C-alpha positions in Angstrom: 42.9 -17.3 -30.8 40.9 -18.6 -33.8 37.8 -20.2 -32.6 37.0 -23.1 -34.9 34.1 -25.2 -35.5 34.9 -28.7 -37.1 32.1 -30.8 -38.5 33.1 -34.3 -39.5 31.1 -37.6 -39.3 34.3 -39.6 -39.5 36.0 -40.1 -36.2 39.4 -40.8 -37.8 39.3 -37.7 -40.0 38.1 -35.7 -37.1 41.1 -36.5 -35.0 43.5 -35.8 -37.9 41.8 -32.6 -38.8 41.6 -31.4 -35.2 45.3 -32.0 -34.8 46.2 -30.1 -38.0 44.0 -27.1 -37.0 45.5 -26.9 -33.5 49.1 -27.1 -35.0 48.2 -24.1 -37.1 46.8 -22.1 -34.1 43.1 -22.6 -34.9 41.8 -23.3 -31.4 39.8 -23.9 -29.4 38.3 -26.4 -31.7 34.6 -27.4 -31.1 33.6 -30.6 -32.9 30.2 -31.6 -34.3 29.4 -34.8 -36.0 26.2 -33.6 -37.9 25.0 -30.6 -39.9 22.0 -30.2 -37.5 24.1 -30.1 -34.4 26.6 -27.7 -36.1 23.9 -25.3 -36.8 22.7 -25.4 -33.2 26.3 -24.8 -31.9 26.8 -21.9 -34.4 23.6 -20.2 -33.1 25.0 -20.1 -29.5 28.7 -19.4 -30.4 30.6 -17.2 -32.9 33.5 -18.8 -34.7 36.4 -17.5 -36.7 36.7 -20.6 -38.9 34.4 -23.4 -39.9 35.8 -26.5 -41.4 33.4 -29.1 -42.9 34.8 -32.6 -43.7 32.2 -33.8 -46.4 30.1 -35.8 -46.7 28.3 -35.7 -43.3 26.0 -38.3 -41.8 22.9 -36.1 -42.3 23.8 -34.2 -45.6 26.6 -33.8 -48.2 28.0 -30.6 -46.5 27.4 -28.4 -49.5 24.1 -26.8 -48.1 25.8 -26.5 -44.6 28.7 -24.6 -46.0 26.4 -22.2 -47.9 24.4 -21.7 -44.8 27.5 -20.8 -42.8 28.8 -18.6 -45.4 25.5 -16.7 -45.5 24.8 -16.5 -41.8 28.2 -16.1 -40.1 31.3 -14.0 -40.3 33.6 -17.1 -40.1 35.8 -18.3 -42.8 34.3 -21.4 -44.3 36.2 -24.4 -45.7 34.8 -27.7 -47.1 36.9 -30.7 -47.6 35.5 -33.0 -50.3 36.7 -36.1 -52.2 39.1 -35.3 -55.1 36.7 -36.6 -57.7 34.0 -34.0 -56.6 36.3 -31.1 -55.9 36.0 -29.1 -59.2 32.2 -29.4 -59.3 31.8 -28.4 -55.7 34.2 -25.6 -56.2 32.1 -24.3 -59.1 29.0 -24.4 -56.9 30.5 -22.8 -53.7 32.9 -20.2 -55.1 30.1 -17.6 -55.5 29.4 -18.1 -51.8 32.9 -17.5 -50.7 33.6 -21.0 -49.5 37.0 -22.4 -50.0 37.0 -26.1 -51.4 39.9 -28.4 -50.5 40.3 -31.8 -52.1 41.1 -35.0 -50.2 43.6 -36.3 -49.5 44.8 -33.2 -47.8 48.4 -32.0 -48.4 49.7 -30.7 -45.1 51.6 -27.9 -46.7 48.7 -26.8 -49.0 46.4 -27.0 -46.0 48.6 -24.5 -44.1 48.3 -22.1 -46.9 44.5 -22.6 -47.3 44.2 -21.7 -43.6 46.3 -18.6 -43.9 44.4 -17.6 -47.0 41.0 -18.1 -45.1 42.3 -16.2 -42.1 43.5 -13.3 -44.4 40.2 -13.3 -46.3 38.2 -13.1 -43.0 40.2 -10.2 -41.8 39.6 -8.3 -45.0 35.9 -9.0 -44.8 35.7 -7.8 -41.1 37.6 -4.6 -42.0 35.1 -3.9 -44.9 32.3 -4.6 -42.5 33.7 -2.1 -39.9 34.1 0.5 -42.6 30.5 -0.1 -43.9 29.2 0.3 -40.3 31.2 3.6 -40.0 29.6 4.9 -43.2 26.2 3.9 -42.1 26.6 5.8 -38.9 27.9 8.7 -40.7 24.8 8.7 -43.0 22.5 8.4 -40.0 24.2 11.3 -38.3 23.9 13.5 -41.4 20.2 12.7 -41.6 19.7 13.6 -38.0 21.5 17.0 -38.4 19.5 17.7 -41.6 16.3 16.9 -39.8 17.3 19.3 -37.0 18.2 22.1 -39.6 14.8 21.5 -41.2 13.0 22.0 -37.9 15.1 25.2 -37.2 14.1 26.4 -40.7 10.4 25.7 -40.3 9.9 26.5 -36.6 12.3 29.5 -36.2 12.2 30.8 -39.8 16.0 30.4 -40.1 17.7 30.1 -43.4 19.5 26.8 -44.1 22.9 28.5 -43.6 21.7 30.1 -40.3 20.4 26.7 -39.1 23.8 25.1 -40.0 25.8 27.8 -38.2 23.5 27.5 -35.1 24.1 23.9 -34.9 27.9 24.3 -35.4 28.1 27.1 -32.8 26.0 25.4 -30.3 28.1 22.2 -30.6 31.3 24.2 -30.0 29.9 26.2 -27.1 28.6 23.1 -25.3 31.6 20.9 -26.4 29.4 18.2 -27.8 28.9 16.7 -31.2 26.7 18.2 -33.8 24.6 15.1 -33.5 23.9 15.7 -29.8 22.9 19.3 -30.7 20.7 18.0 -33.5 19.0 15.6 -31.0 18.3 18.4 -28.6 16.8 20.6 -31.4 14.6 17.6 -32.5 13.5 17.0 -29.0 12.6 20.6 -28.5 10.9 21.3 -31.8 9.7 17.8 -33.0 6.0 18.4 -31.9 5.9 22.2 -32.3 3.1 23.2 -34.7 4.6 25.3 -37.6 
């Protein structure tokens, strides 16, 4: 399931694009006719893919594509008239927005969608790895803080504090972080 938001002011293009997206497995498709309405929808729902058929009734679509690229995890594609494609591509490339020129070639559109889905998967994997690293850093800070409290409150050396936390974690069959939290809770407000 690839939840998709399609923004198109043209009813004819909307129907064609919706059919193309569904054929490629990009569904369910939520449709919006204006940039304003699309932003409201995206605040309530998370999408895997956002397709903007430019221009829109209330803006040219460029600002909207930048907005979605900056505020969502969705793959963002904007479809623009052929005469503007190179210029729009130069503007949106740094934002990670894929630009497709009209008229749409069905075969190329298929590959654009695959590329966008692949790119989104890579971004999500990097984001998960980044979150893991952030958690590890926070855990290290917590353990170091507990060690510092053991050093200052119980006059342990750093290696003794390290061994204490390791041994206590093994004895209680909990993580070092859990032991660190217990140490911090016990000695946090103890005057040195």
